[in-house]
C-alpha positions as CSV (number, residue, x, y, z in Angstrom):
1,M,16.7,22.8,4.4
2,T,20.1,24.6,3.7
3,R,22.9,24.8,6.2
4,E,22.6,28.6,6.2
5,A,19.0,28.5,7.1
6,S,19.7,26.1,9.9
7,N,22.5,28.3,11.3
8,R,20.2,31.4,11.2
9,R,17.6,29.6,13.2
10,K,20.2,28.5,15.8
11,D,21.4,32.1,16.1
12,E,17.9,33.6,16.7
13,P,16.1,31.2,19.0
14,S,14.6,33.7,21.4
15,D,12.8,35.7,18.6
16,Q,11.2,32.6,17.1
17,V,9.9,31.3,20.5
18,T,8.5,34.7,21.3
19,D,6.6,35.0,18.0
20,I,5.2,31.5,18.3
21,D,4.2,32.0,21.9
22,Q,2.3,35.1,21.0
23,V,0.4,33.2,18.3
24,N,-0.3,30.3,20.6
25,N,-1.5,32.6,23.5
26,A,-3.8,34.4,21.0
27,D,-5.3,31.2,19.6
28,A,-5.1,28.9,22.7
29,E,-8.8,28.6,23.5
30,P,-10.2,28.0,20.0
31,Q,-7.3,25.6,19.3
32,I,-8.1,23.5,22.4
33,Q,-11.9,23.6,21.5
34,H,-11.1,22.5,18.0
35,L,-8.8,19.7,19.0
36,S,-11.1,18.3,21.7
37,S,-14.2,18.0,19.5
38,H,-13.1,15.7,16.7
39,A,-15.0,12.4,16.6
40,V,-15.4,9.6,14.1
41,L,-17.9,7.4,15.8
42,A,-20.8,8.3,18.0
43,S,-19.3,6.4,20.9
44,H,-16.2,8.6,20.8
45,Q,-17.3,11.5,22.8
46,S,-15.4,14.8,22.8
47,S,-14.1,14.2,26.4
48,K,-12.4,11.0,25.3
49,E,-10.9,12.7,22.2
50,S,-9.4,15.5,24.3
51,Q,-7.5,12.8,26.3
52,Q,-6.4,10.9,23.2
53,R,-5.2,13.9,21.1
54,E,-1.7,15.2,22.0
55,L,-1.0,18.9,21.9
56,P,2.4,20.0,20.5
57,T,5.2,20.2,23.1
58,E,7.4,23.2,23.7
59,Q,10.1,21.7,21.5
60,A,7.6,21.1,18.7
61,R,6.4,24.7,19.0
62,E,9.9,25.9,18.6
63,E,10.3,23.7,15.6
64,S,7.1,25.0,14.0
65,A,9.0,27.9,12.4
66,G,10.1,25.3,9.8
67,P,8.2,24.1,6.7
68,I,5.2,22.5,8.4
69,A,1.5,22.9,7.8
70,K,-0.4,25.4,10.0
71,E,-3.3,22.9,10.5
72,D,-3.6,19.3,11.7
73,Y,-3.2,16.9,8.9
74,S,-6.2,14.9,10.0
75,T,-9.0,15.3,12.5
76,F,-9.1,11.6,13.2
77,T,-7.6,10.4,16.5
78,V,-4.9,7.8,16.7
79,G,-7.3,5.1,17.6
80,Q,-9.7,6.1,14.7
81,K,-6.8,6.1,12.2
82,R,-5.8,2.6,13.2
83,A,-9.4,1.4,12.9
84,I,-9.6,2.9,9.4
85,I,-6.2,1.6,8.3
86,L,-7.1,-1.9,9.6
87,A,-10.4,-1.9,7.8
88,G,-8.7,-1.0,4.6
89,S,-6.1,-3.6,5.2
90,F,-8.6,-6.3,5.7
91,A,-10.4,-5.3,2.5
92,G,-7.1,-5.4,0.7
93,W,-6.6,-9.0,1.9
94,F,-8.7,-10.3,-1.0
95,S,-6.2,-9.4,-3.7
96,P,-3.2,-11.5,-2.5
97,M,-5.4,-14.1,-0.8
98,T,-7.3,-14.8,-4.1
99,G,-4.1,-15.4,-5.9
100,S,-2.4,-17.5,-3.2
101,I,-5.5,-19.7,-2.2
102,Y,-5.3,-21.1,-5.7
103,F,-1.7,-22.3,-5.6
104,P,-2.2,-25.7,-3.8
105,A,-5.0,-26.6,-6.2
106,L,-3.1,-25.9,-9.5
107,S,-2.1,-29.5,-10.3
108,L,-5.5,-30.9,-9.3
109,I,-7.4,-28.3,-11.4
110,A,-5.1,-29.1,-14.4
111,N,-6.0,-32.8,-14.1
112,D,-9.8,-32.1,-13.7
113,L,-9.9,-29.8,-16.7
114,N,-7.5,-32.0,-18.8
115,V,-4.9,-29.3,-19.4
116,S,-1.2,-29.2,-18.8
117,D,0.6,-27.5,-15.8
118,S,1.9,-24.8,-18.2
119,Q,-1.7,-24.1,-19.3
120,I,-3.0,-23.8,-15.8
121,N,0.0,-21.5,-15.0
122,V,-1.4,-19.2,-17.6
123,T,-4.4,-18.5,-15.3
124,V,-1.9,-17.3,-12.7
125,T,-0.1,-15.1,-15.3
126,T,-3.3,-13.5,-16.6
127,Y,-4.5,-13.0,-13.1
128,L,-1.3,-11.0,-12.3
129,I,-1.5,-9.0,-15.5
130,I,-5.0,-7.8,-14.6
131,Q,-3.9,-7.3,-11.1
132,G,-1.4,-4.8,-12.4
133,L,-3.7,-3.1,-14.9
134,A,-7.0,-2.8,-12.9
135,P,-5.7,-0.6,-10.1
136,M,-4.5,1.9,-12.7
137,M,-8.2,2.5,-13.5
138,I,-9.6,2.5,-10.0
139,A,-6.7,4.5,-8.3
140,G,-7.1,7.7,-10.3
141,F,-10.9,7.4,-9.9
142,S,-10.6,7.1,-6.1
143,D,-8.2,10.1,-5.8
144,K,-10.9,12.2,-7.5
145,A,-14.3,10.6,-6.6
146,G,-13.4,9.2,-3.2
147,R,-12.3,5.9,-1.7
148,R,-15.9,4.6,-0.9
149,P,-17.3,4.6,-4.5
150,A,-14.1,2.8,-5.5
151,Y,-14.6,0.2,-2.9
152,I,-18.2,-0.4,-4.0
153,I,-17.1,-0.9,-7.6
154,C,-14.3,-3.3,-6.6
155,F,-16.4,-5.5,-4.3
156,T,-19.3,-5.7,-6.7
157,I,-17.1,-7.0,-9.5
158,Y,-15.3,-9.4,-7.2
159,M,-18.4,-11.0,-5.8
160,I,-20.0,-11.5,-9.2
161,A,-16.8,-13.2,-10.5
162,N,-16.6,-15.5,-7.5
163,L,-20.2,-16.7,-8.0
164,A,-19.5,-17.5,-11.6
165,L,-16.2,-19.3,-10.9
166,A,-17.9,-21.5,-8.3
167,L,-20.4,-22.7,-11.0
168,Q,-18.1,-23.2,-14.0
169,N,-16.3,-26.3,-15.2
170,S,-14.3,-25.1,-18.3
171,Y,-10.7,-24.0,-18.8
172,V,-11.8,-21.0,-20.9
173,A,-14.3,-19.9,-18.3
174,L,-11.7,-20.3,-15.5
175,L,-9.2,-18.2,-17.5
176,V,-11.7,-15.4,-18.2
177,L,-13.4,-15.3,-14.9
178,R,-10.1,-15.3,-13.0
179,M,-9.2,-12.1,-14.9
180,L,-12.6,-10.6,-13.8
181,Q,-11.9,-11.7,-10.3
182,S,-8.5,-10.1,-10.4
183,A,-10.0,-6.8,-11.7
184,G,-12.3,-6.6,-8.7
185,S,-9.9,-7.6,-6.0
186,S,-6.7,-5.9,-7.1
187,G,-7.8,-2.3,-6.6
188,T,-8.3,-2.8,-2.9
189,I,-4.5,-2.8,-2.3
190,A,-4.1,0.7,-3.8
191,L,-7.1,1.9,-1.8
192,A,-5.6,0.6,1.5
193,N,-2.5,2.6,0.9
194,G,-4.6,5.5,-0.2
195,L,-6.2,5.5,3.3
196,V,-2.7,5.8,4.8
197,G,-1.8,8.7,2.6
198,D,-5.1,10.4,3.5
199,C,-4.6,10.2,7.2
200,I,-0.9,9.8,8.1
201,T,2.0,12.2,7.9
202,S,5.4,11.2,6.4
203,S,7.1,11.0,9.8
204,E,4.6,8.3,11.0
205,R,4.0,6.4,7.7
206,G,6.3,3.6,8.4
207,Q,4.3,2.1,11.2
208,Y,1.0,2.7,9.6
209,I,2.1,1.1,6.4
210,A,2.8,-2.0,8.5
211,W,-0.8,-2.0,9.6
212,A,-2.0,-1.5,6.1
213,S,0.1,-4.3,4.8
214,L,-0.8,-6.8,7.6
215,A,-3.7,-8.4,6.0
216,S,-2.1,-8.5,2.6
217,I,0.9,-10.3,4.2
218,L,-1.3,-12.7,6.1
219,G,-3.3,-13.4,2.9
220,P,-0.5,-15.3,1.1
221,T,0.3,-17.1,4.4
222,V,-3.1,-18.3,5.5
223,S,-4.9,-18.6,2.1
224,P,-2.8,-21.6,0.8
225,I,-3.6,-23.5,3.9
226,I,-7.3,-22.7,3.5
227,G,-7.1,-23.7,-0.2
228,G,-5.3,-26.9,0.7
229,L,-7.9,-27.9,3.2
230,L,-10.8,-27.1,0.9
231,V,-9.2,-29.1,-1.9
232,Q,-8.3,-32.0,0.3
233,Y,-11.7,-32.4,2.0
234,L,-14.2,-30.8,-0.4
235,D,-13.6,-29.7,-4.0
236,W,-11.6,-26.9,-5.7
237,H,-14.9,-25.1,-6.6
238,W,-15.3,-24.5,-2.8
239,I,-12.4,-22.1,-3.0
240,F,-14.6,-19.7,-4.9
241,W,-17.7,-20.3,-2.7
242,F,-15.5,-19.5,0.3
243,L,-14.2,-16.3,-1.3
244,L,-17.8,-15.3,-2.1
245,I,-19.1,-15.8,1.4
246,L,-16.1,-14.0,3.0
247,S,-16.2,-11.0,0.6
248,S,-19.9,-10.5,1.2
249,A,-19.5,-10.6,4.9
250,T,-16.7,-8.0,4.6
251,F,-18.5,-5.7,2.2
252,V,-21.6,-5.0,4.3
253,P,-19.8,-3.4,7.3
254,L,-17.4,-1.7,5.0
255,F,-20.3,-0.1,3.1
256,L,-22.1,1.0,6.2
257,F,-19.3,2.3,8.4
258,L,-16.0,3.1,6.6
259,P,-15.7,6.9,6.5
260,E,-14.6,8.8,3.4
261,T,-11.0,9.9,3.8
262,C,-9.9,11.1,0.4
263,R,-8.3,14.6,0.9
264,N,-9.7,15.9,-2.4
265,I,-13.2,15.1,-1.1
266,V,-13.2,15.8,2.6
267,G,-9.9,17.6,3.2
268,D,-8.7,16.8,6.7
269,A,-12.0,15.0,7.3
270,S,-13.6,18.1,8.7
271,V,-15.8,18.5,5.6
272,P,-18.9,16.2,5.1
273,P,-18.6,13.9,2.0
274,P,-20.9,14.2,-1.0
275,W,-23.9,11.9,-1.5
276,S,-21.8,9.3,-3.4
277,S,-19.7,8.7,-0.3
278,W,-22.5,8.6,2.2
279,N,-22.1,6.3,5.3
280,L,-23.4,6.0,8.8
281,T,-20.1,7.0,10.5
282,D,-19.7,10.3,8.7
283,S,-23.4,11.2,9.2
284,I,-23.1,10.7,13.0
285,R,-19.6,12.3,13.2
286,H,-20.5,15.5,11.5
287,R,-23.8,15.8,13.4
288,H,-21.8,15.5,16.6
289,R,-19.3,18.1,15.4
290,A,-22.1,20.6,14.6
291,Q,-23.6,20.0,18.1
292,N,-20.2,21.0,19.6
293,G,-20.1,24.2,17.6
294,L,-17.5,23.0,15.0
295,Q,-18.9,24.5,11.8
296,V,-17.6,23.5,8.4
297,D,-15.3,26.1,6.8
298,P,-17.4,27.4,3.8
299,E,-14.4,28.4,1.8
300,K,-12.8,24.9,2.2
301,L,-16.2,23.3,1.4
302,D,-16.7,25.3,-1.8
303,K,-13.1,24.6,-3.0
304,L,-13.5,20.8,-2.5
305,R,-16.9,20.7,-4.1
306,A,-15.7,22.7,-7.1
307,N,-13.0,20.1,-7.7
308,Y,-15.2,17.1,-7.1
309,K,-15.9,14.9,-10.2
310,L,-17.6,11.5,-10.2
311,T,-15.8,10.4,-13.4
312,I,-15.5,7.2,-15.3
313,P,-12.4,5.3,-14.1
314,N,-9.3,5.7,-16.4
315,P,-5.6,5.0,-16.1
316,I,-4.3,8.4,-17.2
317,S,-3.1,9.7,-13.8
318,T,-1.2,6.4,-13.2
319,L,0.4,6.4,-16.6
320,V,1.5,10.0,-16.1
321,A,3.1,9.0,-12.7
322,M,5.0,6.2,-14.4
323,T,6.6,8.6,-16.9
324,D,8.4,10.4,-14.1
325,L,12.1,9.4,-14.1
326,E,12.5,9.0,-10.3
327,T,9.3,7.0,-10.1
328,A,10.3,4.7,-12.9
329,L,13.7,3.9,-11.3
330,I,12.1,2.9,-8.0
331,L,9.2,1.0,-9.7
332,L,11.6,-1.1,-11.8
333,A,13.5,-2.2,-8.6
334,T,10.3,-3.0,-6.6
335,G,8.8,-4.8,-9.6
336,L,11.8,-7.1,-10.1
337,A,12.0,-7.8,-6.4
338,M,8.4,-8.9,-6.3
339,S,9.0,-11.0,-9.5
340,L,11.3,-13.1,-7.3
341,Y,8.4,-13.5,-4.8
342,Y,6.0,-14.7,-7.5
343,A,8.6,-17.0,-9.1
344,L,9.2,-18.7,-5.8
345,S,5.5,-18.9,-4.8
346,T,4.3,-20.2,-8.2
347,G,7.1,-22.8,-8.2
348,V,6.4,-24.2,-4.7
349,S,3.5,-26.4,-5.9
350,D,5.6,-28.0,-8.7
351,V,8.9,-28.2,-6.8
352,F,7.7,-29.7,-3.5
353,S,5.4,-32.2,-5.3
354,K,8.1,-33.5,-7.6
355,V,11.3,-33.1,-5.5
356,Y,9.8,-34.0,-2.1
357,G,6.6,-35.9,-3.0
358,F,4.2,-33.6,-1.1
359,D,0.4,-33.6,-1.5
360,E,-1.7,-30.5,-1.8
361,L,-2.2,-30.1,2.0
362,H,1.5,-30.4,2.8
363,I,2.4,-28.0,-0.1
364,S,0.0,-25.4,1.5
365,L,1.9,-25.7,4.8
366,I,5.1,-24.7,3.1
367,F,3.7,-21.2,2.6
368,I,3.8,-20.7,6.4
369,S,7.5,-20.2,6.2
370,I,7.2,-17.4,3.7
371,G,4.3,-15.9,5.7
372,G,6.1,-16.1,9.0
373,G,9.0,-14.1,7.6
374,S,6.6,-11.6,6.1
375,I,4.7,-11.1,9.4
376,V,8.0,-10.4,11.2
377,A,8.8,-7.8,8.5
378,A,5.4,-6.2,8.9
379,F,5.9,-5.6,12.7
380,S,9.6,-4.6,12.6
381,T,10.2,-2.6,9.5
382,G,7.9,0.3,10.2
383,F,9.8,1.2,13.4
384,L,13.1,1.1,11.4
385,V,11.6,3.4,8.7
386,D,10.3,5.9,11.2
387,W,13.5,5.8,13.3
388,N,15.6,6.6,10.2
389,Y,13.3,9.4,9.2
390,R,13.7,11.0,12.7
391,R,17.5,10.4,12.6
392,H,17.9,12.4,9.4
393,A,15.5,15.0,10.7
394,K,17.5,15.5,13.8
395,R,20.8,15.6,11.8
396,L,19.4,18.4,9.6
397,N,17.4,20.2,12.3
398,F,14.3,19.4,10.3
399,P,11.0,20.0,12.2
400,I,8.7,17.1,13.2
401,V,5.3,17.9,14.8
402,K,2.8,15.3,15.5
403,N,-0.1,15.2,13.0
404,R,1.4,18.0,10.9
405,Q,2.6,17.3,7.4
406,T,6.1,18.6,6.6
407,D,7.1,20.0,3.2
408,L,9.8,17.5,2.0
409,S,11.2,19.6,-0.8
410,D,14.5,20.1,1.2
411,F,14.5,16.8,3.0
412,P,16.4,13.7,1.6
413,I,13.5,11.4,1.8
414,E,14.9,9.0,-0.8
415,L,18.1,8.5,1.4
416,A,16.0,8.0,4.5
417,R,13.9,5.3,2.9
418,V,16.5,3.5,0.6
419,Q,19.0,3.2,3.4
420,I,16.6,0.8,5.1
421,G,14.9,-0.9,2.1
422,L,17.6,-1.6,-0.4
423,P,20.1,-3.6,1.7
424,I,17.2,-5.9,2.9
425,L,16.1,-6.5,-0.7
426,I,19.7,-7.3,-1.8
427,C,19.8,-9.9,1.0
428,G,16.5,-11.3,-0.4
429,A,18.1,-11.7,-3.9
430,L,21.1,-13.6,-2.4
431,V,18.7,-15.9,-0.5
432,T,16.9,-16.6,-3.8
433,I,20.1,-17.8,-5.4
434,G,20.8,-20.1,-2.5
435,Y,17.2,-21.5,-2.6
436,G,17.5,-22.4,-6.3
437,W,20.8,-24.3,-5.9
438,M,19.4,-26.1,-2.8
439,L,16.5,-27.4,-4.9
440,D,18.9,-28.4,-7.7
441,H,20.9,-30.5,-5.3
442,K,17.8,-31.9,-3.5
443,V,19.1,-31.1,0.0
444,S,17.3,-31.8,3.3
445,L,13.8,-30.2,3.5
446,A,14.9,-27.9,6.4
447,G,17.3,-25.9,4.1
448,P,14.7,-24.6,1.6
449,I,12.1,-24.0,4.3
450,V,14.6,-21.8,6.3
451,L,15.5,-19.9,3.2
452,L,11.9,-19.3,2.3
453,A,11.3,-17.7,5.7
454,L,14.3,-15.4,5.2
455,F,13.1,-14.7,1.7
456,G,9.6,-13.8,3.0
457,Y,11.1,-11.3,5.5
458,C,13.5,-9.6,3.0
459,I,11.1,-9.2,0.2
460,S,8.2,-8.0,2.3
461,A,10.3,-5.6,4.4
462,G,12.0,-4.1,1.3
463,F,8.8,-3.7,-0.7
464,Q,7.1,-2.1,2.3
465,V,9.9,0.5,2.6
466,L,9.9,1.4,-1.1
467,N,6.1,1.6,-1.0
468,V,6.3,4.2,1.7
469,L,8.8,6.1,-0.5
470,M,6.2,6.1,-3.3
471,L,3.6,7.7,-1.0
472,D,6.2,10.3,0.0
473,I,6.9,11.2,-3.6
474,Y,3.2,11.5,-4.4
475,P,1.6,13.1,-1.3
476,G,-1.6,14.2,-3.0
477,Q,-2.2,10.9,-5.0
478,P,-1.5,8.0,-2.7
479,A,-3.7,5.5,-4.5
480,T,-2.3,6.5,-7.9
481,A,1.3,6.0,-6.5
482,T,0.4,2.5,-5.2
483,A,-1.3,1.6,-8.5
484,A,1.8,2.5,-10.4
485,N,3.8,0.4,-8.0
486,N,1.3,-2.4,-8.4
487,F,1.5,-2.3,-12.2
488,F,5.2,-3.0,-12.3
489,R,5.0,-5.6,-9.5
490,C,2.3,-7.6,-11.2
491,L,3.5,-7.2,-14.8
492,L,7.0,-8.5,-13.9
493,G,5.5,-11.0,-11.5
494,A,3.4,-12.4,-14.3
495,A,6.4,-12.8,-16.5
496,A,8.3,-14.5,-13.8
497,S,5.4,-16.8,-13.0
498,A,5.1,-17.9,-16.6
499,A,8.8,-18.3,-17.1
500,I,10.1,-20.0,-14.0
501,T,8.9,-23.6,-14.8
502,P,10.2,-23.6,-18.4
503,M,13.5,-22.0,-17.2
504,G,13.8,-24.6,-14.5
505,N,13.2,-27.4,-16.9
506,A,15.6,-26.0,-19.5
507,M,18.6,-25.0,-17.4
508,G,17.9,-26.2,-13.9
509,R,16.3,-24.4,-10.9
510,G,19.7,-23.1,-9.6
511,W,20.5,-21.1,-12.8
512,A,16.8,-20.1,-13.3
513,Y,16.6,-18.4,-9.9
514,T,20.1,-17.0,-10.2
515,I,19.3,-15.2,-13.5
516,L,16.1,-13.6,-11.9
517,A,18.1,-12.5,-8.8
518,V,20.9,-11.0,-10.9
519,L,18.4,-9.0,-13.0
520,F,17.0,-7.6,-9.7
521,L,20.5,-6.7,-8.4
522,L,21.2,-4.7,-11.6
523,S,17.9,-2.8,-11.0
524,C,19.2,-1.7,-7.6
525,L,21.1,1.0,-9.3
526,G,17.8,2.9,-9.9
527,P,17.1,3.7,-6.2
528,L,20.7,4.8,-5.8
529,V,20.3,7.2,-8.6
530,A,17.1,8.5,-7.0
531,V,19.0,9.1,-3.8
532,K,21.5,11.3,-5.6
533,Y,19.1,13.3,-7.8
534,G,15.7,12.7,-6.2
535,M,15.5,15.9,-4.2
536,K,16.4,18.0,-7.2
537,W,13.8,16.3,-9.4
538,R,11.1,16.8,-6.8
539,R,11.9,20.5,-6.5
540,E,11.7,20.9,-10.3
541,K,8.4,19.0,-10.5
542,K,6.9,21.1,-7.7
543,A,8.0,24.3,-9.4
544,K,6.4,23.1,-12.7
545,E,3.2,22.2,-11.0
546,A,3.1,25.6,-9.3
547,R,3.5,27.3,-12.7
548,M,0.7,25.2,-14.2
549,Q,-1.6,26.0,-11.3
550,R,-0.9,29.8,-11.7
551,V,-1.7,29.6,-15.4
552,K,-4.9,27.7,-14.6
553,D,-5.9,30.2,-11.9
554,E,-5.3,33.1,-14.3
555,K,-7.4,31.5,-17.0
556,G,-10.2,30.9,-14.5
557,S,-10.2,34.5,-13.2
558,G,-10.0,35.8,-16.7
């Protein structure tokens, strides 16, 4: 928003309020009826929803002359949004959990299969490579065909892979099936963030991303302990039996009750989903809406159905997103930051067994320190992100209305996000350097554990903030944006996982972690460039997309 536009609005407050009040008086009764009747579950009656949903205040109505949408962003209530986000978060737990549950057993599996530590680390590397590639296929598919068909594909592949892994006893089979397992589980992270983008506006995204990230943060914390216990008292094959049982128990309620949220399929969730996204929740909810006189907008329904395509998954939309300059600058920084995480996590088993003489169970307990810091980040960072958004909005007289999406073309969203995320990530890099040199000098156990907790906080918090920024840059393709983010994260994480042990052996752990941290610090220039030019680039991209849409409409009408 320009300074001149802001001054004009300040000079003419009475006219704006009068105009808006006239509109509100004319539309008051249908608006209240519309707002009070939205339901997701049969148990949520319209009387409860009218209490939960908040109508805009007088201040918000005055602000509504700004670049905000005319309709609610989502018909889901706050409680229903949280339930949806938590369900997606728990489904997304399987991707990081499947990778981390494996760490305490690495040395034992290497001995059982008669391979070296470097060879068994290759199974971690290939897992991460597929973890980066697979969401590129499923994310674009989910943005067009819906979140539910994508979840069904992911869980089917994942459960088959777990069954096969539990029955095999060969290094080659382990290597191949771990890649298949990764292909099934990794798409769930992109889908969880897709649910956030479907239901939550930019001004509220910080806190909801924390909910979406909760299970994926708990996964690396809890799963090494579970893996350590299974290996200590049963057998490493039971890791995969456990994952099969848990994923099956998760898939059944997800299949039956998770509503379709993809905005290209159901809009603001007021349109019934197609047959491919059928579920009990949507069936009950839309029958309830019809009984309350809330009819489906036929124009909106026709438009959504015309664009609906149940296509074969392909990576094109994600690859296109990665060619965008602003996106690439941010993704490089987040990818290198997460490479530090994978370097530390992969090295824990080797370091604490050789330097401190830990067994598998005690090694698994070390991950509690990383997870503890990550959990603190999940519950604190979202409030900081939303606070900084509101601070900049107030400074620029930028409108914020609850459950209304705002056009961010004239808002410095890059500055609002990077101001919080980048300093935290830089602190994480400095902690990494200190951790490496502590290991080199074999200091007291308390030192590395404290630094691992600080590291977990810094990397999780910073990554969470930049992940929110990616959703802001790609408002119509949240799963695709997350898949692009995931690609860089996993590709660079795979490289770091494969390189950290040879680097540590060749030059010492201090220099190995220092080199990785310095590479990340150099990449921090990317988000700073995005802060300076990001708004300009977004305007140009939006204008280009508008021109392409006009050409497409003209060809269609012709």
